[in-house]
C-alpha positions in Angstrom: 261.6 74.4 84.7 259.6 77.1 86.5 255.9 76.7 86.8 253.0 79.1 87.2 252.0 79.3 90.9 249.1 80.8 92.8 251.4 83.2 94.7 253.0 84.3 91.4 249.7 84.9 89.7 248.5 86.9 92.6 251.7 89.1 92.5 251.3 89.4 88.7 247.8 90.7 89.1 248.6 93.2 91.7 251.6 94.6 89.8 249.5 95.0 86.7 246.6 96.6 88.6 248.9 99.3 90.2 251.6 99.6 87.6 254.3 99.2 90.3 256.2 96.4 91.9 256.6 98.4 95.1 252.9 99.1 95.4 252.2 95.4 94.7 254.6 94.5 97.5 252.9 96.9 99.9 249.4 95.7 99.0 250.4 92.0 99.5 252.6 92.5 102.5 255.7 91.3 100.7 259.2 92.9 100.3 259.9 94.4 97.0 262.7 91.9 96.3 260.1 89.0 96.9 257.8 90.5 94.4 260.6 90.9 91.8 261.6 87.3 92.4 258.0 86.1 91.9 257.7 88.1 88.7 261.0 86.6 87.5 259.7 83.1 88.1 256.5 83.8 86.2 258.5 85.1 83.3 260.6 82.0 83.3 257.4 79.9 83.3 256.1 81.9 80.4 259.4 81.9 78.5 259.2 85.6 77.8 258.9 89.0 79.4 255.5 89.7 81.1 256.2 93.4 82.0 257.9 96.4 80.4 259.9 98.3 82.9 260.1 102.0 82.6 260.9 105.0 84.7 257.3 105.6 85.9 256.6 101.9 86.8 255.7 98.8 84.9 253.1 97.8 82.3 252.1 94.3 81.1 253.3 93.1 77.7 251.1 91.3 75.3 252.2 88.0 76.8 251.6 89.5 80.3 248.0 90.5 79.3 247.4 86.9 78.1 248.6 85.4 81.3 246.6 88.0 83.4 243.4 87.0 81.6 243.9 83.4 82.8 245.1 84.5 86.2 241.9 86.3 86.9 239.9 83.2 86.1 242.2 80.9 88.2 242.2 83.2 91.2 238.4 83.7 90.9 237.9 79.9 91.1 240.2 79.6 94.1 238.2 82.4 95.9 234.9 80.6 95.0 236.4 77.3 96.5 237.2 79.2 99.7 233.6 80.5 99.9 232.2 77.0 99.3 234.3 75.7 102.2 233.1 78.5 104.4 229.5 77.7 103.5 230.1 74.1 104.5 231.3 75.2 107.9 228.4 77.6 108.3 225.8 74.9 107.5 223.1 74.9 104.8 221.6 78.3 103.9 218.3 79.2 105.6 215.2 78.3 103.7 211.7 79.8 103.7 208.7 78.4 101.8 206.2 81.2 101.1 202.8 81.2 99.4 200.6 84.1 98.3 197.5 84.7 96.3 198.1 86.3 92.9 197.2 89.9 93.7 199.5 89.9 96.7 202.3 88.9 94.3 201.9 92.2 92.4 203.6 94.5 94.9 203.1 93.5 98.6 205.1 90.2 98.6 207.8 91.3 96.2 208.5 94.4 98.4 208.8 92.2 101.5 211.1 89.7 99.7 213.3 92.5 98.4 213.7 93.8 102.0 214.4 90.2 103.2 217.0 89.7 100.5 218.9 92.7 101.7 219.0 91.4 105.3 219.7 87.7 104.4 221.3 87.6 100.9 222.1 83.9 101.1 218.7 82.7 102.2 216.7 80.4 99.8 213.2 81.6 99.2 210.8 79.2 97.6 207.7 81.0 96.3 204.3 79.5 95.5 201.3 81.3 94.0 197.9 79.9 94.5 194.3 80.3 95.7 194.0 81.3 99.3 192.0 78.2 100.3 194.7 75.9 98.9 197.5 77.9 100.4 195.9 77.6 103.8 195.7 73.8 103.5 199.4 73.8 102.4 200.4 75.7 105.5 198.3 73.4 107.8 200.0 70.3 106.3 203.5 71.8 106.6 204.1 72.0 102.8 204.9 75.7 103.1 205.9 77.8 106.1 203.6 80.7 105.7 201.1 82.2 103.2 199.6 85.6 102.4 195.9 85.0 101.9 192.6 87.0 101.7 189.3 86.4 103.5 190.5 83.1 105.1 187.7 80.8 106.0 187.5 77.5 107.9 190.7 78.2 109.8 192.2 75.1 111.4 192.8 75.4 115.1 196.6 75.1 114.8 196.8 78.1 112.4 198.0 81.5 113.6 196.6 84.5 111.7 198.5 87.8 111.5 196.4 90.6 109.9 198.4 92.7 107.5 196.0 95.2 106.0 192.3 96.0 105.4 192.2 96.0 101.6 189.4 98.1 100.0 187.8 97.1 96.7 188.2 99.9 94.1 186.4 100.8 90.9 188.8 101.0 88.0 187.6 103.3 85.2 189.1 105.2 82.3 190.6 108.5 83.5 188.1 110.5 81.3 185.1 108.7 82.8 182.3 110.8 84.4 183.1 109.3 87.8 186.9 109.8 87.5 186.9 112.9 89.7 184.9 111.2 92.5 186.5 109.9 95.7 183.8 107.3 96.3 180.8 105.9 94.7 177.6 103.9 95.6 177.2 100.5 93.8 173.7 101.6 92.7 175.2 104.4 90.6 176.9 101.8 88.4 173.8 100.0 87.2 174.3 101.2 83.6 178.0 100.5 83.4 179.4 97.7 81.2 181.5 95.4 83.4 184.7 93.5 82.9 184.9 90.6 85.3 186.7 87.3 85.7 183.4 85.4 85.5 179.7 85.9 84.7 178.8 84.4 88.1 177.2 87.0 90.4 178.8 85.6 93.5 182.4 85.9 92.3 184.8 87.5 94.9 185.2 91.0 93.4 181.6 91.4 92.4 180.6 90.9 96.0 180.6 94.7 96.5 177.0 94.9 95.5 175.8 91.4 96.6 172.8 92.9 98.3 171.8 95.2 95.4 168.6 94.7 93.5 170.3 95.0 90.1 172.6 92.6 88.3 175.8 93.9 86.7 176.0 93.7 82.9 179.1 91.7 82.1 180.4 93.1 78.8 183.7 91.1 78.8 185.1 88.2 80.7 188.9 88.3 81.4 190.7 86.5 84.1 194.1 88.1 83.7 194.6 91.5 85.4 196.6 92.9 82.5 193.7 92.0 80.1 191.1 93.5 82.5 193.0 96.8 82.9 193.7 96.9 79.1 190.0 96.7 78.4 189.3 99.4 81.0 191.9 101.8 79.6 190.4 101.3 76.1 187.1 102.6 77.5 185.3 99.2 77.1 184.0 98.9 80.6 184.8 99.2 84.3 186.1 96.6 86.7 186.8 96.1 90.4 190.3 95.7 91.7 191.6 95.2 95.3 193.6 98.1 96.7 196.6 95.8 97.1 196.9 95.9 93.3 196.8 99.7 93.0 200.6 100.1 92.6 200.4 98.1 89.3 197.6 100.1 87.7 198.9 101.9 84.6 198.3 105.6 83.8 195.0 106.2 82.0 193.0 104.5 84.7 191.4 106.2 87.6 190.5 104.5 90.9 187.5 105.3 93.0 186.6 103.8 96.4 183.3 101.8 96.5 181.1 103.0 99.3 179.7 99.7 100.6 180.3 97.7 103.8 181.3 94.5 101.9 183.7 96.4 99.6 186.7 95.4 101.7 188.9 92.4 102.2 191.4 91.5 104.9 194.9 90.4 103.8 196.4 88.1 106.3 199.6 86.1 106.9 198.9 82.6 108.1 201.4 80.1 109.7 201.2 77.1 112.0 201.0 77.7 115.7 203.7 76.3 118.0 206.4 76.0 115.4 210.0 76.7 116.7 211.1 80.3 116.4 212.5 80.7 112.9 214.5 83.9 112.4 213.9 84.0 108.7 210.2 83.7 109.1 210.2 86.4 111.8 212.2 88.7 109.5 209.7 88.0 106.6 206.8 88.8 108.8 208.3 92.1 109.8 209.1 92.9 106.2 205.5 92.1 105.2 204.1 94.4 107.9 206.4 97.2 106.8 205.4 96.7 103.1 201.7 96.6 104.1 202.0 99.9 106.0 203.8 101.5 103.1 201.3 100.3 100.6 198.3 101.4 102.7 199.9 104.9 103.0 200.4 105.1 99.2 196.8 104.1 98.6 195.5 106.8 101.0 197.5 109.4 99.1 196.1 108.2 95.8 192.5 107.7 96.9 191.4 110.7 98.9 
């Protein structure tokens, strides 16, 4: 009794795709008689006709369509097995462990990772979000390969720092606010504004833009999540400070104004251990980050004149 075979299923699929035994033979590199013989064997295995022959070519019968459905699955699994065997010969996929502070995850790091994925689609990227200080420790201890951090302090001697961009702090205000048409503003001009901040502590990171001012900001609402902060701003309930790196995620209805103060800027940096062997994937990620940082800086300059 005839059996279904891989060769027969492949011939069956090509004949159905092109509606012609002769075209199937050409595509597969067989003679037409060899294709006809394989179709005959498949029809014997099925116990019924799989194609209707007519003057313009062939078309699968209902039985042929049923077998074709299974043939696609079988041939797909065989191709997957070939790819698995090829992967074994090629060795394990490259792996990169990356960390980043939350705001860098808004646009900068995703852009770089998207670029990296196009260049190395089979690489494994393990992503970790965290505070800059903790990420720096993780890099130093070898738990991650690199991290995007801001204002790094107490840098271990074996850590290499690669500056990515100087990130200005921006005032986020409703688009109909009095200051919305301004390009920059002095902190002292904001003394009467209600503030939305992640904490009531004066020394919190983003409130540092007026750390030497004689007035204390009035915190109207405390919200740690960026979506919540910007929602409150859009509703006209206060103003807040955001880093320029987060500007691409700011929704319509909110204007951004540069804060004219020496401390209203942070440096976003990539850190990695010194002396590690050259890792092509890490090098590609670093290049992608630099490109993403340059693009984002240019976009910010266009938005904040």
